[in-house]
C-alpha positions as CSV (number, residue, x, y, z in Angstrom):
1,M,2.3,-1.4,-46.2
2,K,-0.9,0.2,-47.3
3,F,-4.4,0.0,-45.8
4,Q,-7.7,1.8,-45.3
5,V,-9.7,1.7,-42.1
6,N,-12.7,3.2,-40.3
7,R,-11.7,6.3,-38.5
8,D,-13.5,5.6,-35.2
9,V,-12.4,1.9,-35.1
10,F,-8.8,3.0,-35.8
11,S,-8.8,5.8,-33.2
12,E,-10.3,3.5,-30.5
13,A,-7.7,0.8,-31.3
14,V,-4.7,3.1,-31.1
15,S,-6.0,4.7,-27.9
16,F,-6.4,1.3,-26.3
17,A,-2.9,0.2,-27.4
18,V,-1.1,3.2,-25.9
19,K,-3.3,3.7,-22.8
20,L,-1.1,1.7,-20.4
21,L,2.2,3.0,-21.7
22,P,4.1,5.3,-19.1
23,Q,4.2,9.0,-19.8
24,R,8.0,8.9,-19.8
25,T,10.1,5.9,-20.8
26,T,13.9,5.4,-20.6
27,L,13.9,3.8,-24.1
28,P,12.1,6.0,-26.7
29,I,11.3,2.9,-28.8
30,L,9.0,1.6,-26.0
31,S,6.7,4.6,-26.6
32,G,5.8,3.2,-30.0
33,V,2.7,1.3,-31.2
34,L,3.4,-1.7,-33.5
35,I,1.0,-2.0,-36.4
36,Q,0.9,-5.3,-38.3
37,A,-1.2,-5.4,-41.5
38,N,-2.1,-8.8,-42.8
39,A,-4.8,-10.4,-44.9
40,D,-7.3,-10.5,-42.0
41,G,-6.9,-6.8,-40.9
42,L,-4.7,-5.0,-38.4
43,V,-3.0,-6.0,-35.1
44,L,-2.0,-3.0,-33.0
45,S,0.4,-3.7,-30.0
46,S,2.4,-1.9,-27.4
47,F,4.9,-3.3,-24.8
48,D,7.2,-1.6,-22.2
49,Y,8.6,-4.9,-20.7
50,E,6.0,-4.5,-17.8
51,V,2.6,-4.2,-19.5
52,S,1.5,-5.0,-23.0
53,S,-1.7,-4.3,-24.9
54,Q,-2.9,-5.8,-28.2
55,T,-6.0,-5.5,-30.3
56,E,-7.2,-6.7,-33.7
57,I,-9.4,-4.7,-36.0
58,Q,-10.8,-5.1,-39.5
59,A,-9.3,-3.1,-42.3
60,D,-8.9,-3.1,-46.1
61,V,-5.3,-4.1,-46.5
62,E,-3.8,-3.5,-50.0
63,E,-0.2,-4.2,-49.0
64,T,0.8,-6.2,-45.9
65,G,3.6,-5.2,-43.6
66,T,4.7,-4.1,-40.1
67,V,5.5,-0.6,-38.9
68,L,6.4,1.0,-35.5
69,V,5.3,4.6,-34.9
70,S,5.1,7.0,-31.9
71,G,2.0,5.8,-30.0
72,R,0.8,8.9,-28.2
73,L,1.3,11.1,-31.3
74,L,-0.6,8.7,-33.5
75,A,-3.4,8.4,-30.9
76,E,-3.8,12.3,-30.8
77,I,-3.8,12.4,-34.5
78,A,-6.4,9.6,-34.9
79,G,-8.6,11.2,-32.3
80,R,-8.8,14.5,-34.2
81,L,-9.2,13.2,-37.8
82,P,-12.3,14.3,-39.8
83,N,-15.2,11.9,-40.2
84,A,-13.9,9.9,-43.2
85,P,-12.0,6.7,-43.9
86,V,-8.3,6.7,-42.8
87,R,-5.6,5.8,-45.3
88,V,-2.2,4.7,-44.1
89,A,0.8,4.0,-46.3
90,T,4.6,3.6,-45.7
91,E,7.4,4.5,-47.9
92,E,10.9,3.8,-46.6
93,S,11.1,5.3,-43.1
94,R,8.0,7.5,-43.4
95,I,4.4,6.8,-42.7
96,S,1.6,8.9,-44.3
97,V,-1.8,9.2,-42.6
98,S,-4.5,10.8,-44.6
99,C,-8.2,11.3,-43.9
100,G,-10.4,13.6,-45.9
101,S,-8.4,16.7,-46.7
102,A,-6.1,16.2,-43.7
103,S,-2.7,14.5,-44.1
104,F,0.2,13.8,-41.8
105,T,3.7,12.3,-42.3
106,L,5.4,10.6,-39.4
107,L,8.8,9.0,-39.0
108,S,8.8,5.3,-38.4
109,M,10.9,3.6,-35.6
110,P,13.1,0.5,-36.1
111,V,10.9,-2.5,-35.9
112,E,13.8,-4.9,-35.4
113,E,14.7,-3.2,-32.2
114,Y,11.2,-3.6,-30.7
115,P,10.8,-6.4,-28.0
116,S,8.6,-9.4,-28.7
117,I,5.1,-9.2,-27.3
118,P,4.6,-11.7,-24.5
119,E,2.9,-14.9,-25.4
120,I,-0.3,-15.8,-23.5
121,G,-0.5,-19.2,-21.8
122,E,-3.5,-21.5,-21.4
123,Q,-6.7,-19.9,-20.1
124,S,-6.9,-20.2,-16.3
125,G,-10.5,-19.1,-15.9
126,V,-13.3,-16.7,-16.9
127,V,-15.0,-14.0,-14.8
128,P,-18.2,-11.9,-15.5
129,A,-16.9,-8.7,-16.9
130,E,-19.3,-6.2,-15.3
131,E,-18.9,-7.8,-11.9
132,F,-15.1,-7.9,-12.2
133,A,-15.0,-4.2,-13.2
134,A,-17.1,-3.3,-10.2
135,A,-15.0,-5.4,-7.9
136,V,-11.8,-3.8,-9.1
137,A,-13.2,-0.3,-8.6
138,Q,-14.2,-1.2,-5.1
139,V,-10.9,-2.7,-4.0
140,A,-8.2,-0.9,-5.9
141,V,-8.8,2.3,-4.1
142,A,-7.2,0.7,-1.0
143,A,-4.0,-0.1,-2.8
144,S,-0.9,2.0,-1.8
145,R,0.3,4.7,-4.2
146,D,3.8,4.7,-2.5
147,D,6.3,2.9,-4.7
148,V,8.7,2.5,-1.8
149,T,6.8,-0.7,-0.9
150,P,5.8,-2.2,-4.3
151,V,4.1,-5.3,-2.8
152,I,1.2,-3.2,-1.5
153,T,0.8,-1.1,-4.7
154,G,-0.9,-4.2,-6.2
155,V,-4.2,-6.0,-5.9
156,Q,-3.9,-9.6,-4.8
157,L,-6.1,-12.0,-6.9
158,E,-6.7,-15.2,-5.1
159,V,-8.4,-18.1,-6.9
160,R,-10.0,-21.0,-4.9
161,E,-12.1,-23.5,-6.9
162,N,-15.1,-21.4,-8.1
163,N,-14.2,-18.2,-6.3
164,L,-12.0,-15.2,-7.0
165,S,-11.1,-12.8,-4.3
166,L,-9.6,-9.4,-4.8
167,V,-7.6,-7.9,-1.8
168,A,-5.8,-4.6,-1.4
169,T,-4.2,-2.6,1.4
170,D,-2.0,0.5,2.0
171,R,-1.4,-0.4,5.7
172,Y,-4.2,1.9,6.8
173,R,-7.2,0.1,5.3
174,V,-8.0,-3.2,3.7
175,A,-10.6,-3.9,0.9
176,V,-11.9,-7.3,-0.1
177,R,-14.4,-8.4,-2.7
178,E,-15.3,-11.9,-4.0
179,L,-16.9,-13.0,-7.2
180,D,-17.6,-16.1,-9.3
181,W,-14.7,-17.8,-11.1
182,D,-15.2,-20.4,-13.8
183,G,-12.0,-22.4,-14.1
184,G,-13.5,-24.8,-16.7
185,S,-11.9,-28.2,-17.1
186,V,-8.7,-27.0,-15.5
187,A,-10.4,-26.2,-12.2
188,S,-8.1,-27.2,-9.3
189,E,-8.5,-27.4,-5.6
190,E,-5.1,-25.7,-5.2
191,S,-5.3,-21.9,-4.6
192,V,-3.6,-19.6,-7.2
193,T,-2.5,-16.1,-6.4
194,A,-1.5,-13.2,-8.6
195,L,-0.3,-9.8,-7.4
196,V,-1.3,-7.3,-10.1
197,P,-0.4,-3.6,-10.2
198,A,-3.5,-1.7,-9.2
199,R,-3.2,0.9,-12.0
200,T,-3.1,-1.9,-14.7
201,L,-6.0,-3.7,-13.1
202,Q,-8.1,-0.5,-13.0
203,E,-7.5,0.1,-16.7
204,V,-8.5,-3.5,-17.4
205,G,-11.7,-3.0,-15.4
206,K,-12.6,0.2,-17.3
207,T,-11.7,-1.3,-20.7
208,F,-13.4,-4.7,-20.4
209,G,-16.3,-3.8,-18.1
210,H,-18.9,-4.3,-20.8
211,S,-17.4,-7.3,-22.6
212,G,-19.7,-10.0,-21.2
213,T,-16.9,-12.2,-19.9
214,I,-13.1,-11.8,-19.4
215,S,-10.7,-14.6,-20.0
216,V,-7.8,-14.7,-17.5
217,S,-4.5,-16.5,-18.0
218,I,-1.9,-16.7,-15.2
219,T,1.4,-18.2,-16.4
220,S,5.0,-18.6,-15.3
221,R,7.7,-18.7,-18.0
222,D,11.4,-18.1,-17.8
223,D,11.2,-16.7,-14.3
224,R,8.6,-14.2,-15.5
225,E,5.2,-14.5,-13.9
226,L,2.5,-13.0,-16.1
227,I,-1.2,-12.4,-16.1
228,A,-3.3,-11.8,-19.2
229,F,-6.8,-10.5,-19.6
230,S,-8.6,-11.0,-22.9
231,A,-12.0,-10.0,-24.2
232,E,-13.5,-9.0,-27.7
233,K,-10.1,-9.3,-29.6
234,K,-8.4,-7.2,-27.0
235,T,-5.6,-8.4,-24.6
236,V,-3.7,-6.8,-21.8
237,T,-0.8,-8.6,-20.1
238,S,1.1,-7.5,-17.0
239,L,4.1,-8.8,-15.1
240,L,3.1,-9.8,-11.6
241,I,4.6,-7.9,-8.6
242,K,7.2,-10.1,-6.8
243,G,7.0,-10.4,-3.0
244,N,4.7,-11.7,-0.3
245,F,1.5,-9.9,0.2
246,P,0.8,-9.2,3.9
247,P,-1.7,-11.6,5.6
248,V,-4.4,-9.0,6.0
249,R,-7.4,-11.4,5.9
250,R,-6.7,-12.3,9.5
251,L,-7.6,-8.7,10.5
252,F,-11.2,-9.2,9.6
253,P,-13.4,-10.3,12.5
254,E,-15.7,-13.3,12.1
255,T,-18.6,-11.6,13.9
256,V,-19.2,-8.2,15.3
257,D,-22.0,-7.4,17.8
258,N,-21.4,-3.7,18.1
259,Y,-22.4,-1.7,14.9
260,A,-24.4,1.2,13.6
261,V,-26.6,1.5,10.4
262,V,-26.5,4.8,8.7
263,N,-27.9,6.2,5.4
264,T,-24.9,6.1,3.1
265,A,-25.6,9.4,1.2
266,E,-26.2,11.3,4.5
267,L,-22.9,10.0,6.0
268,I,-21.0,11.0,2.9
269,E,-22.5,14.5,2.7
270,A,-22.0,15.1,6.5
271,T,-18.4,13.9,6.4
272,R,-17.6,16.2,3.4
273,R,-19.2,19.2,5.1
274,V,-17.7,18.8,8.5
275,A,-14.2,18.0,7.1
276,L,-14.1,21.4,5.4
277,V,-12.5,23.0,8.5
278,L,-10.0,20.2,9.0
279,E,-6.3,20.7,8.4
280,R,-4.6,18.3,6.0
281,E,-4.2,14.7,7.4
282,A,-6.4,15.5,10.4
283,A,-9.0,13.0,11.5
284,L,-12.8,13.5,12.1
285,R,-14.3,12.4,15.4
286,Y,-17.4,10.1,15.0
287,S,-19.5,9.5,18.1
288,F,-22.1,6.8,17.8
289,T,-24.9,6.8,20.5
290,T,-28.5,5.7,20.8
291,D,-29.4,9.3,19.8
292,G,-27.6,9.1,16.5
293,L,-24.2,9.9,15.0
294,T,-22.3,13.2,15.8
295,L,-19.4,14.2,13.6
296,E,-16.9,16.8,15.0
297,A,-14.0,18.5,13.4
298,I,-11.7,20.5,15.6
299,G,-9.7,22.3,13.0
300,S,-7.6,25.4,13.7
301,E,-8.5,28.1,16.2
302,Q,-10.4,29.9,13.4
303,A,-12.9,27.1,12.6
304,Q,-14.7,24.1,14.1
305,A,-17.6,22.1,12.9
306,S,-20.1,19.5,14.0
307,E,-23.2,17.8,12.7
308,T,-25.6,15.1,13.9
309,I,-27.3,12.6,11.6
310,D,-29.6,9.6,12.2
311,A,-28.0,6.3,13.0
312,I,-29.4,3.0,14.5
313,L,-26.9,1.7,17.0
314,T,-26.7,-2.0,18.2
315,G,-24.4,-2.4,21.2
316,D,-22.4,0.1,23.1
317,D,-21.8,3.8,22.5
318,T,-18.6,4.1,20.5
319,V,-16.3,7.0,19.6
320,V,-13.7,6.6,16.8
321,S,-11.5,9.1,14.9
322,L,-11.1,8.4,11.2
323,K,-9.5,10.1,8.3
324,P,-12.4,11.5,6.3
325,Q,-11.0,10.6,2.8
326,F,-10.3,7.0,3.8
327,L,-13.9,6.7,5.1
328,L,-15.3,8.3,1.9
329,D,-13.4,5.9,-0.3
330,G,-15.1,3.0,1.5
331,L,-18.5,4.6,1.5
332,G,-18.2,5.3,-2.2
333,A,-17.6,1.6,-2.9
334,V,-20.7,0.5,-0.9
335,H,-23.5,0.4,-3.5
336,S,-26.4,0.3,-1.1
337,E,-28.8,2.9,0.4
338,F,-27.6,2.1,3.9
339,V,-24.1,1.2,5.3
340,R,-23.2,-0.9,8.3
341,V,-20.3,0.6,10.4
342,S,-19.1,-2.2,12.7
343,F,-16.7,-1.7,15.7
344,T,-14.2,-4.4,16.4
345,K,-12.5,-5.0,19.7
346,T,-8.8,-4.9,20.7
347,E,-7.1,-6.3,23.7
348,N,-7.0,-2.8,25.2
349,P,-10.6,-1.9,26.1
350,N,-9.7,1.8,25.9
351,K,-8.4,1.6,22.3
352,P,-10.9,1.1,19.5
353,G,-10.2,-1.6,16.9
354,P,-10.6,-1.3,13.2
355,V,-13.9,-0.1,11.8
356,L,-15.6,-2.5,9.3
357,I,-17.6,-1.0,6.5
358,T,-20.2,-3.3,4.7
359,S,-23.3,-2.8,2.6
360,Q,-26.8,-2.8,4.2
361,S,-29.9,-3.4,2.0
362,S,-32.2,-1.7,4.4
363,R,-32.2,-0.5,8.0
364,E,-32.8,-4.1,9.2
365,Q,-31.3,-6.2,6.4
366,A,-27.6,-6.7,5.8
367,G,-26.3,-6.4,2.2
368,A,-26.0,-9.5,0.0
369,D,-22.6,-8.6,-1.6
370,S,-19.2,-9.7,-0.3
371,Y,-17.5,-6.3,-0.2
372,R,-15.7,-5.5,3.0
373,Y,-13.6,-2.5,3.9
374,L,-11.6,-2.4,7.1
375,L,-10.4,1.0,8.3
376,Q,-8.0,1.4,11.2
377,P,-8.2,4.5,13.3
378,N,-4.5,4.1,13.8
379,L,-1.7,2.3,11.9
380,L,-2.9,-1.1,10.7
381,L,0.3,-2.9,9.9
382,R,3.9,-2.1,10.9
């Protein structure tokens, strides 16, 4: 195999191919990147039985062939090469990479032992890339990072006709966002769900966020349920998480009469300041009255803090205790100058219900987007 390729194009392609590979793998061969040189250019792929990445780039190919090489090492080398065309050639079990006056020799890995890259099924639908990336960033923050319960480490994608919903929860909060879905000629009235690992979905959002549109394919083959995202000659596939996602949508109230409107940036800054004296895992006390919002942190004996900011309250005075980082995650996903903090009811009048965070275009006008973030002062789901 022998080819020459643009340095920046090659570096970006290798980086994309290895980005989703785990830092440590039980099988060393799964840390490799597969390079296939053909008459049309190069195809670079990686696969660890859970996630795959594949991209096509242009190159001047003198001799076609296929080689498998350590992915992260090649990515580091490609990222530090001088500004000149990259030349790659193979001889027996060795791969030479040269660029300008720099040259490297790497050992190849046995191609015949590498697993087959998953095949992508028929396209299920198309989503606007920028909107999808924004939705993933808003929702994925609420997914659990605890692998003990894998089903809540993912983001549930729910397709209904021309609508795609993203839902995530870690038992303490729930985030939901909806966006347009174009199912094309295969549009169906039946709903389709796919539970995708949050980390994979976040990388897809970052990688494909400026691609115009993203093609999505949800397939089931040989007892393996798979989702694929494709844009601009790049594809990422992921196995879906098996299990039943908890029915968290029922936790959202249809209407809320008791709420406060607060400047988003002021609430973020006040929360960060007052939380400085809190011990780890402690909650902040938020008191909403007609006079405004008072934040109070009763930390250790050495330090306490409080601050009052403007808030417009509709309904009764309300006091809730919230973990500051959980609230900040929700506020950071609200892309509006103001935020609406709504207070839901429980059967026990002395116990506050979950707090609902939504966008607010102005002091008087609710936001137009569909982002909703439900935060429970106490445990949300047992």
